[in-house]
Structures are given as structure tokens and as C-alpha cells.
KERO-411520 format. One record per residue (C-alpha): residue in three letters; x, y, z; residue number from 1. Coordinates in pm, 1 decimal, always signed. Example, Ala and Ser with C-alpha at 12.3 -4.5 7.8 and 13.67 -1.06 7.14 Angstrom:
<kolkes>
{ALA {+1230.0 -450.0 +780.0} 1}
{SER {+1367.0 -106.0 +714.0} 2}
</kolkes>
This chain:
<kolkes>
{MET {+1376.7 -929.4 +13573.0} 1}
{ARG {+1535.1 -693.0 +13322.8} 2}
{THR {+1310.2 -720.4 +12996.6} 3}
{ILE {+1421.4 -492.9 +12680.4} 4}
{ARG {+1167.2 -388.8 +12439.6} 5}
{ARG {+1100.0 -168.1 +12177.2} 6}
{GLU {+981.4 +182.9 +12243.7} 7}
{GLU {+620.0 +256.4 +12200.6} 8}
{PRO {+457.3 +606.5 +12149.1} 9}
{ASP {+360.3 +621.6 +12537.4} 10}
{ASP {+741.0 +596.6 +12668.2} 11}
{ALA {+870.2 +947.8 +12574.8} 12}
{GLU {+840.5 +1028.7 +12940.6} 13}
{ALA {+995.1 +778.8 +13068.3} 14}
{ILE {+1253.9 +755.3 +12831.8} 15}
{ALA {+1309.5 +1147.9 +12884.6} 16}
{ARG {+1349.4 +1114.9 +13265.3} 17}
{VAL {+1616.5 +826.5 +13208.3} 18}
{HIS {+1772.0 +1054.0 +12961.6} 19}
{VAL {+1787.4 +1336.7 +13175.8} 20}
{HIS {+1892.6 +1193.3 +13503.4} 21}
{GLY {+2186.2 +991.3 +13279.0} 22}
{TRP {+2321.7 +1385.1 +13149.4} 23}
{GLN {+2293.6 +1539.6 +13512.3} 24}
{ALA {+2463.4 +1253.2 +13689.4} 25}
{GLY {+2701.0 +1130.6 +13412.9} 26}
{TYR {+2793.9 +1429.4 +13267.2} 27}
{ALA {+2856.9 +1624.5 +13578.2} 28}
{GLY {+3195.0 +1810.4 +13589.3} 29}
{ILE {+3201.4 +1816.2 +13206.9} 30}
{MET {+2922.4 +2031.3 +13166.2} 31}
{PRO {+2825.8 +2321.2 +13337.1} 32}
{ASP {+2595.5 +2304.0 +13615.8} 33}
{GLU {+2355.9 +2560.8 +13497.1} 34}
{VAL {+2320.9 +2364.6 +13168.8} 35}
{LEU {+2260.5 +2022.6 +13380.6} 36}
{ARG {+2023.5 +2219.9 +13611.0} 37}
{ARG {+1831.7 +2351.6 +13334.9} 38}
{LEU {+1736.6 +1993.7 +13175.7} 39}
{ASN {+1358.0 +1940.9 +13168.1} 40}
{PRO {+1203.3 +1620.0 +13092.8} 41}
{ALA {+880.3 +1791.1 +12962.4} 42}
{ALA {+1064.5 +1919.7 +12680.2} 43}
{TRP {+1261.5 +1613.1 +12638.1} 44}
{ALA {+953.3 +1370.3 +12592.7} 45}
{GLN {+775.3 +1661.2 +12398.1} 46}
{ARG {+1092.7 +1704.8 +12152.4} 47}
{ARG {+1080.5 +1250.4 +12123.8} 48}
{ARG {+706.4 +1308.9 +12024.0} 49}
{ASP {+745.8 +1566.3 +11757.1} 50}
{LEU {+1025.1 +1405.2 +11619.8} 51}
{GLY {+812.2 +1075.3 +11589.9} 52}
{THR {+1099.9 +802.5 +11712.4} 53}
{ALA {+847.5 +558.1 +11858.0} 54}
{ASP {+716.7 +528.8 +11469.7} 55}
{PRO {+854.4 +183.1 +11320.5} 56}
{THR {+895.7 +359.2 +11031.7} 57}
{HIS {+1173.8 +610.9 +11171.8} 58}
{PRO {+1541.8 +554.3 +11029.6} 59}
{PHE {+1641.2 +503.1 +11435.7} 60}
{ALA {+1529.0 +244.5 +11665.7} 61}
{THR {+1523.9 +289.5 +12071.0} 62}
{LEU {+1511.9 +23.0 +12276.6} 63}
{LEU {+1471.5 +12.8 +12662.5} 64}
{ALA {+1538.1 -148.2 +12973.4} 65}
{GLU {+1237.3 -222.5 +13188.9} 66}
{VAL {+1255.5 -369.4 +13556.8} 67}
{ASP {+899.7 -456.3 +13709.8} 68}
{GLY {+777.8 -269.5 +13435.9} 69}
{VAL {+993.0 +53.7 +13512.2} 70}
{VAL {+1252.4 +225.9 +13290.0} 71}
{THR {+1579.1 +183.4 +13336.6} 72}
{GLY {+1765.4 +254.6 +13048.7} 73}
{PHE {+1767.7 +323.5 +12664.2} 74}
{ALA {+1995.3 +281.5 +12316.4} 75}
{THR {+1933.8 +435.4 +12046.6} 76}
{PHE {+2031.5 +300.9 +11692.6} 77}
{GLY {+1997.0 +293.2 +11321.4} 78}
{PRO {+2222.6 +447.9 +11005.0} 79}
{TYR {+2513.9 +690.5 +11039.0} 80}
{ARG {+2483.7 +1026.4 +11102.8} 81}
{ASN {+2742.3 +1250.0 +10854.5} 82}
{ASP {+2851.1 +1525.8 +11105.6} 83}
{GLN {+2589.9 +1391.9 +11337.3} 84}
{ASP {+2283.5 +1559.2 +11136.7} 85}
{ARG {+1982.1 +1330.4 +11114.2} 86}
{GLY {+1900.1 +1475.2 +10799.3} 87}
{ASP {+2220.0 +1353.8 +10598.0} 88}
{LEU {+2248.7 +1003.5 +10647.8} 89}
{ASP {+2541.2 +738.5 +10552.6} 90}
{HIS {+2399.3 +371.1 +10533.8} 91}
{ARG {+2743.9 +218.1 +10511.2} 92}
{TYR {+2744.1 +246.5 +10828.9} 93}
{GLY {+2535.7 +192.0 +11161.0} 94}
{GLU {+2554.5 +431.3 +11468.5} 95}
{ILE {+2440.0 +422.5 +11837.4} 96}
{LEU {+2302.3 +716.5 +11900.3} 97}
{ALA {+2250.7 +722.5 +12282.3} 98}
{VAL {+2270.5 +459.2 +12513.8} 99}
{TYR {+2185.8 +603.7 +12888.5} 100}
{VAL {+2107.9 +419.1 +13235.1} 101}
{GLU {+1911.1 +549.8 +13502.8} 102}
{PRO {+2206.8 +603.4 +13741.6} 103}
{GLY {+2047.5 +433.7 +14061.1} 104}
{HIS {+2101.9 +101.6 +13808.7} 105}
{TRP {+2432.5 +187.8 +13627.1} 106}
{GLY {+2713.4 -103.3 +13756.2} 107}
{THR {+2382.7 -376.2 +13719.8} 108}
{GLY {+2423.8 -465.2 +13343.6} 109}
{THR {+2159.7 -312.0 +13216.0} 110}
{GLY {+2385.4 -71.1 +12963.0} 111}
{ARG {+2596.1 -397.8 +12840.8} 112}
{GLU {+2283.3 -535.1 +12775.7} 113}
{LEU {+2123.1 -273.8 +12579.8} 114}
{LEU {+2451.1 -196.5 +12406.0} 115}
{ALA {+2424.7 -567.9 +12241.3} 116}
{ALA {+2069.0 -556.3 +12163.8} 117}
{ALA {+2140.1 -277.9 +11966.0} 118}
{ARG {+2441.3 -412.9 +11787.9} 119}
{ALA {+2204.0 -701.3 +11738.9} 120}
{GLY {+1931.2 -471.5 +11567.1} 121}
{LEU {+2235.7 -312.2 +11368.4} 122}
{ALA {+2307.2 -608.8 +11268.5} 123}
{ARG {+1987.8 -806.3 +11194.4} 124}
{GLN {+1962.9 -445.1 +10949.6} 125}
{GLY {+2318.4 -587.3 +10769.2} 126}
{TRP {+2552.7 -348.9 +10860.0} 127}
{THR {+2893.5 -501.6 +10971.1} 128}
{GLU {+3026.0 -190.9 +11119.5} 129}
{TYR {+2920.2 +84.5 +11377.1} 130}
{ARG {+2990.4 +393.1 +11466.3} 131}
{LEU {+2912.1 +609.9 +11798.2} 132}
{TRP {+3026.3 +968.4 +11958.3} 133}
{VAL {+3135.8 +1017.0 +12281.8} 134}
{LEU {+3296.9 +1301.0 +12520.6} 135}
{ALA {+3682.9 +1332.9 +12507.1} 136}
{GLU {+3625.0 +1371.7 +12864.0} 137}
{ASN {+3350.9 +1089.1 +13029.3} 138}
{ALA {+3617.9 +856.0 +13077.2} 139}
{ARG {+3341.9 +607.2 +13263.2} 140}
{ALA {+3152.8 +594.6 +12927.0} 141}
{ARG {+3506.0 +561.0 +12709.3} 142}
{ARG {+3599.9 +245.1 +12948.2} 143}
{PHE {+3231.3 +126.0 +12918.3} 144}
{TYR {+3277.3 +110.9 +12538.5} 145}
{GLU {+3609.9 +0.0 +12550.4} 146}
{ARG {+3546.8 -291.5 +12706.3} 147}
{ALA {+3297.0 -340.1 +12445.6} 148}
{GLY {+3516.8 -377.6 +12221.4} 149}
{LEU {+3505.7 -9.2 +12028.9} 150}
{SER {+3833.8 +190.1 +11975.7} 151}
{PRO {+3864.0 +533.8 +11915.4} 152}
{ASP {+3903.1 +548.6 +11521.5} 153}
{GLY {+4073.0 +903.0 +11447.5} 154}
{GLU {+3774.2 +1109.4 +11461.8} 155}
{GLU {+3687.6 +1378.3 +11630.4} 156}
{SER {+3403.8 +1654.8 +11669.9} 157}
{VAL {+3269.1 +1937.7 +11870.2} 158}
{TYR {+2987.0 +1936.7 +12034.2} 159}
{PRO {+2821.2 +2288.6 +12089.9} 160}
{VAL {+2645.0 +2322.1 +12471.6} 161}
{PRO {+2427.1 +2614.4 +12440.0} 162}
{LEU {+2459.4 +2860.6 +12733.7} 163}
{SER {+2162.5 +3124.0 +12860.9} 164}
{GLY {+2183.0 +3504.5 +12856.9} 165}
{GLY {+2345.2 +3526.1 +12455.6} 166}
{ARG {+2699.9 +3386.8 +12579.6} 167}
{ASP {+2923.9 +3161.8 +12359.0} 168}
{PRO {+2855.4 +2772.2 +12377.0} 169}
{VAL {+3059.5 +2530.8 +12570.8} 170}
{ARG {+3258.7 +2328.9 +12326.0} 171}
{LEU {+3340.7 +1977.5 +12400.5} 172}
{ARG {+3529.7 +1762.6 +12238.1} 173}
{GLU {+3406.1 +1435.9 +12125.9} 174}
{LEU {+3562.0 +1107.9 +12003.3} 175}
{ARG {+3438.2 +909.6 +11749.7} 176}
{TYR {+3418.7 +497.0 +11822.8} 177}
{SER {+3392.4 +245.1 +11606.1} 178}
{ALA {+3365.6 -174.6 +11578.0} 179}
{ARG {+3276.6 -451.7 +11367.5} 180}
{LEU {+2953.5 -591.2 +11389.7} 181}
{HIS {+2997.0 -1022.4 +11421.4} 182}
{GLY {+2652.1 -1174.1 +11346.4} 183}
</kolkes>
């Protein structure tokens, strides 16, 4: 049975594992293989701890999906980040920053349940509209969000992916999606 709950401090490693596996499977063929190979769950877990994402006063909340006590996905939401900058928040809009599911659980409803829980969390905080960013080449994620009622709103951005050896980053096009929240 799947349960949804709020992130706790001891969840950093499990969330980082899902995040890295989600990137490696979801962005294969979109991001350079060298970038996906060098992803380090321990480093990502430490970054979560350093950011204090489990702190209830943090502006962003993360919800976890679990099956038999094992984290199978997560969603992070909060106020909209202007220029995707966590230090420049626009409280007029909500944002879903991330929805990642362990690849072995794709197609099980985990992502839909996490997205619904994140939308409910945004609505409880008073937002009536929310936004999210998705890589333009990520057809699977775009279909997922479109089935959930989101659509591109015309805004675009570039996500720079750093490469090793001092090479220029790969620049990936992102599309902003938006939708209204209903209760």
C-alpha cells in the first residue's frame, strides 16, 4: 500500500536516491551521459540537509510516496521562484519544483498521487494558480503534466548543465507550464 507523507530530516538519502535514479532514467538521451553517470546520491542528500528542506519553516515542502516503508517518489512545492531563483520568490503563484518517481514505479500512479497531493498543498496555502518548469525534450514528463491539466504558457528558459574539464555547459531549453488550482 502506498502512503504519502511529509519529508523528515532522515529522508535525505532516500530522496536523493530517487532523484538521481529519476534523472538517470528520465533524462537519458536528453542530458549528456557523462553528466548522468557522475550524479552522486550522497552529495545530493547532503545538499538537501544543507538547504534544510525538511524544516517545517522552509518555504518549500516535500512530500514522499512510500510503499512498505521504501520511498518510491517525491514532489516539492512552494512559492514561485522568479528566474528559478530560490532567493527571489513571487508569492502570487505556487510552483511545483519537482516530481520524481523511482523508475521501477513509473506507471503505477505514484506520480499522479504526488502531483495531486502537491496541488492540494498549494491550494491549502491559498494559491489559485501554479507553475512548473519542464525540459522541452522531456516528452514523457510533458505528456504527464498535460494529462494532469497543465499546459505551456509561452515562457521559456535555458537550463545550463555543467560539463567537466572547463567546457561550456550544455544549454537545455525549458518550458513553463501553468494551471489553475481548484479547491
